[in-house]
C-alpha positions, 0 to 999 in steps of 0.5 A: 526496472523502474528506480523505485518500485511501486506497489498499489493496494486499492481503497476499496479492496482495504474497505472490503478486506477490513470492514465490508467483505462477506463472510458465510458462516460455515460452521459455528459453536462455541469454540469453533468457526468456519468461514466461506470468504469472497471478495471481487474488485474491478476498475476501468481506467483511461489516461490520455498520456503515457509514461517512460518508465517501462521504455515499452510505450509510445506516445499517445493514450492508454484504457485498461480494466483490471480485476481480481476475485479472492475466495477461501476458508478461514477458521479459528478454534478455541484451544479449551482455555490454551489460547485459540488457533487460526488461520486462513487459505485463499486463492486469487485469480486476477488479470489485465485488460485492454492496452495495459496500464499507463506506464507500460508495467502490464500489457493487458494479456496477464491472466493468473490463478495462485494462492494468496493466503496460506497461514496459521497461528495462535493467539494466547487468550488469557493465558498471559494477563500481565501482557493483555487480551490475546498479549501472544500472537505467533503465526507463520505462512503466506500473509499480509504484513503492515508495519506502522502507517504503511510508510515502510512496509504495507505488504507485498504489493507490487504487481508488475505485469508482462511489460517489463523484461518480457514478463519476467515480473509478471505476477498476474496483473491488476497492477493498480488494484494490487491483487497480490500483498501477501509476503510468501514466507513470514514467521510473526510474534506480537507480543502486548495487548491493543494498548500500552506497551507492545512489540512486534518480531518478525522474518519476512520473505519476499517472492516477488522479482519486482522486489528481488525477493528482498528477505528482512528481519523487522522489530518494532517497540509501541506504545499505545494509548487513547491520544495516539501511538508512539512507535520505533522500527528496525529493518534488517534487510539480510539478502535479495535475489541479484538475478532480478535486483536492480543496482538500488536493490542491491543495496538492500543486502545488508541495508539497515533501516530505523524509524521514528513515527507518531500518529493520532489526536494528542488528546484534542478529538477533531485534530489529526497528527501524524509524522515519521523519520526513516533512516537507512544505512546502506552498505556501499552507498550514502545514508539515506532518509526520508520524513514526514509531517501531516496535521488535519482537522475535522470540523465535526459541527459544520453540516457535512463535517468537512475535514482539511489537511496538509502534509509536507514530506521528504526523500533523499536523492538515493532512498528505498522505498522497500514496501511502502503502500496504501495505508489509510485513504488516497495520498497514502503512500501513492502521492498522486493518482498518476504521479504515484502510480504511473509518472513518478517521483515514487516517493524517493529524490523528492518533496512532496506537498499535499493538501487534502479536503474532504466531506461526507454529504451522505451517511454513505457517500464521501467525496475528496479533493487532493492537490499535489506539488512535486519538487525533485532534489537532484535533477541530474537523476531525472526531473520530477517536478510538477503537480496534480489535482484529484477528485474522488468519491467513496459511495456505499451502495449497500453492505456488499458494493462500493463504488469509487469514481476519480479524475485527476489533472496532472501537469509535469513540468518536464517531458521525458525528452526534456528529463521528465517521464511523460512521453512526447510532451508535457501537456496537462494529462486528464486521468479518470478510472472507476473501481468497484469492489464487492464482498459477499 
């Protein structure tokens, strides 16, 4: 297993699932709604260089394709003034074709159809007015869970293929797209409305072998206002499956994580501020921590509405990234498409600087450029020094289709033979991908 697990949520998959997803109404009346849902995501990828993380690849290039289709039903049912029941059941069919990804986590032969979402819940409506509309929300089953900015938990989305341990960690393909995101078992109590004080109490259990089937208790306390959100998070990791755990993951049994986070515009509409500090108390090793600070500005009165941002993040030598994932665009929390997915440092033992520029030349088209600088803290544990530039576009062709091409240039300081991860050389890697996401 790689030292720090990787997990990836596709930008387009997130756009589909949160905004553009089609839902065909099967039945509706004043109290009942039943919908059929379908989303399909397909990507084409090429990397001029390979990486040593899996131990399976040799020097050279990789070309591969990934795809998945998610399909199923969701419903909500009013309960005569006693709140609303809701739920969903979805299957995912996924696969990887070609060489497999550039780190060798998949080999191109992965194909699987399995249940993704299978959960039931209840929202309180106006039963508890002091807590606001739907101030009590109780759910359980297989579902995707996100905490805050995704810095600690953003789904169980590590989709290793057959490239490690003779397929012991295989989840069925679509490594970059992260087709499967749901935690296998959950019980979630959400208290409070959309503004003011609110809290989450959760029990989460993964069945993902690449995450050592980690079990966690999670608590959050937040204050939400128009100017932004300030929140506390507590995670008590109580169990792992030792059969699949790496040495670092064994420390999750009894590890406690605390974090303080904030995000918003602080009353200045064109300003964006975000930051989080996380501390981990491990049962047998040193205390670890990670933090970031980010600031951005939108030039709202300038043609194409440019946005510029800068972020500095630091992750201590033995910091456990837990279940971090994609949250609000490229770079969060996969810092560089090559480094964040295949080469490292994977948000551990590193200091990372990021500058991002974005413009929107058309209402349905945005274009962005990102620069990342990677500085390893303890080079005795490996050298992930380097830098990366990624250029990308998001084109919303229509209500059902989004296309996102990306080109990246990744320059490591060291080859795998010199302590890095790029196999055979430390040449600049030209990386390309294009992803299509459809919702019907």
